[in-house]
N, C-alpha and C positions, 0 to 999 in steps of 0.2 A: 477593541473587542478581541478576546482571545478566540482560538480556532473553534472551540466547541461550545461557546455560549450561544444561546438561541435568542438573539436580538432582544436583550434586556431593555434597551432604550425604547423599544416599541411595546414593552411589557407583554410580549407574546409568550404564552405557555404552550408547551408541546402538546398537552392534551387537547388544546383547542384546534389543532390541525385537523383539517377535514379528513374523514376516514376514507381510505381506499380499500375496498374489500376484495379479497382474493379467496382462494380455496380455504375452507375452514374458518371463514370470517376473520382472518388475521388482519389486524389493523396496522398499516404501515407506520402510522405516527407513533404507535407504542414501541415498535422495534427501533425507530429512530431515537425516541427519548431514552431508551435503555442504553444504546450504544453511545449517544451523546454524553450522557451523564458519566459513564465510566471513562470514556476517552478524554473527557475534560480533565479528569483527575490525573490521567497519564501525562497530559500536557503540562499540568501544574508541576508534576514531579520533574519533568524534563527541564522546565524553566529554572528549577532550583539548582540544576547542575551549573548553570552559567552565572551564578553569583560567587563572589570570591570566597565567602564563608563556606558555602556548600562544597566548593572544589577542594578546599583544604580538609574538610571533615571526611570527604568521601573518596579521596584518592587512594590508590592501592586496593580498590574494590571493597571497602569496608561497608558494613550494613549501616543504613542511615537511621533505622528505627522510626521510619515514617509510619505512624498509625493513622487510621481513618482515611486512607487514600482511596482505596476501593471498598474495603470492609475494615472492621475493627481488628486490631492486633495482627495485621499482616506485616511481615518483615520484608522490606524493600532493600535491594542492593543496587548500587551503580557499578556497572561493569563495562569494560571496553569490548567492542565487538570481537576483537581478536581472542577474547577469553571464551566466547561462546560460539564462534564460527570455526568449523573444521577446515574449510577451504572454499575457494571461489573457483568455479568451473567456467570455462569459456572455450569456444571452438577457435579454429584458425580462420584467417581470411580466405573465403571461397569464391571462386568465379560463379556468377549467377546472372541470369537474364533479368531484365527490368520488370517483367510481368510476373504475377503471382503463379505459384506452382499449380499445375493441373492436377486433378484428382488422381491419386496413386503415385505422383511424382514427389520428389523431395524438394523442400523449400527451406531457405534460411531466413530467420526473422530479421526484419528491419527494426531500427531503434524506435520507429513510430508505433510498433506493435505494443510497446509498453510505456509510451510517453504520457498517457493520460490517466494512469492509475488503474486502468481496466485493460485486461489482456485482449488484444485484437489480432487473432491469428491470420486474418486476411491480409495483414501488412507483412508480406513476405516476398521473396524473390526466388524464382525457380532455379535450382542449381543445375548447371550445365552437366550433361550426361557423363562426360569423362572424368568429372571430379569425384575422388573417392569420398565415401560417406562413413563417418564414425558414428554409429547410432547410439553411442554412450551419451552424446550431446543432444539427443532427441528430447523435445519438450515434453514434460509429464505433468499431469494434474497435480496440484498442490505445490508445484515448483514456486520458489520465490525468486523472481528475476529482477535484476537491477541494471539500470541504464548508466554506464560509466562514462559515455562520451556522447555529447550532443551540444545543442545551443545552451546559452545561459538559462533560458526559461525551462527547458526540458530536462537538463542533466540532473541525475540523482533520482529520477522517477523510478518507482518499483511497482510490480504487480504480483498478485497471487493468482496463479494460473488455474482456470476452471474451464472444463469442457473443451480441451484442446483436441483438434483433429490429429491424426497420425502424420508422420513424415515431415515434421518441422524440427529444425535444429537451431540452437542458439548461435549467435555470431561472436566475433572477437570483441565486439563493443557491448555485449550483454553478459553479465555475470549471473550464474546460478549460485545462490548462496546456500551452502551446505552447513547446517548448524548442528550443535550438540543437543539432541532431543531431551537430555536430562535438565537442560537449562531453559529452553524456550521452545516455541513452535513458530511455524511460518506465518500464521495469521497475526500473531502479536508483533513480530518483527515488521511485517508489512504495515501495520497500523502506526508503529513508532516511526518508521522511516518516512512515512507520508505526513507527519506533523510538520507544520511550517517552520518550527524551531529547528528541527533536524535538517529539513530541506535547505534552510538558510545556511546552516553550518556546512553542508555539502557544497553548496555553491561557493562559499567563501574559500574553500580549500581546493577548488578546481583551478586549473591553469590552461593556458592556450588562448587563442583568439575567441572573440565573442560568439562567432558562428560555429565553433567547434571546441568546446571546453572538455577537459579530461579530468577524471578523478583517479588518483593512484590507489593501489591496494593498501598502501601504508596509511594514507589519510582516511580511507573508508574504515579500515579495521581499527583505527584509533579513535573512532567515534565513541563517546561515553553515553550510555543509555541507562534508563531505569529498568530494573528487572524485579517484578514481584514473584511470589512463589509460583511454581508451575501450575498448581491447582487454580490459582487466580487467573493466570493466563488462559487456561483451558476454559474457564467460565466466560472470559471475555471473548474467546474464540466462538463459543456456542452462541453468544448474543449476536456477534457480528454475522455469523452464518445465517441466523434467523432473519436478520435485517437484509442480508444479501438475497436470500431466497424470495422474500416478499417483494423486494424492489425488482428483482430479475423477472418475476412473474408479471409484474406490472408493465415492465418494459416490453415483454413479449406480446402484450396486447395492443401495443402502439405501432404505428407505421414504422418501417425500417429507418426512415429518415429522422425520426424523433430520437434525440440523444438524451432522453430523460435520465437514464441510469448514470451516465457520465456527469451530467449536471448535478445530480443528487449527491454523488460522491464528492465532487469538487466543492460543492457548497457545504457539505458536511464537514470536510476537513478545514474549511475556511470560516466556519461558524456563521454562515449566511442563511441558514434555513429559517425563514420567517413566514408569517402567515401570508404576506404579500407574495413572496417567492413561491410558496406552495400553491396559491390560487392561480398564479400565472403559468405554472408548469405541470400541475396535475389536472386530471380530467374527471374527477369524481370517482365513481365506482367502476371497477372493471367487471 
């Protein structure tokens, strides 16, 4: 089963998912179906990269002429990340306590803050007072952060930052991806980088021991990804934001110990959203 299929073997249709109502009577299953349908097409185009024929046709960033991928007559290109990324930003190694930063104090992100595809600002360490702070590396909303060093399972994870508190900075093991806005947006890159095909490529290019693998800038920037027109990427961004807003509101109504949003994203990327999964993890109407 590919990552964005919705359990065809169980013959489950997205519209049959139980409605979870939030403000404005938005149905979470509709937002899921919208994003699943389009992201499945993105994954199909990614898979084409790794065939011998496609690689020959599309090297040197030539247009593939893939029609009917998201909409009719959309021109797709395959580009290296180095063609669309301006730079990768990261801080230096900073001495910090093991406890999270107190309110008003500076903290540095741990790699666990971005290891699950959802930004978790609570995963930080309080910076020791005498350490100088360069606030250029402070985390900002809409940042695309990438985990370059961690275990085999976690390495290559990325997040799109939302609702970050102040006074948090990135570490030397986390890259902030600065891209060329005329080519792409942070949301589209986040979705592409979290596809299993790309994650597998990242893992295969990592080096070091299993407990601490590393990805070099060279290997990261030489990833080959599909790129539709910027207008198509913006439409996909709008759909994902709607999906996120609905899912986040649902999460807010649950106990803090409930990891529904993480499970939802994990299963979305892995194509495991089924009626059984939904019934086991959702609680009807909010």
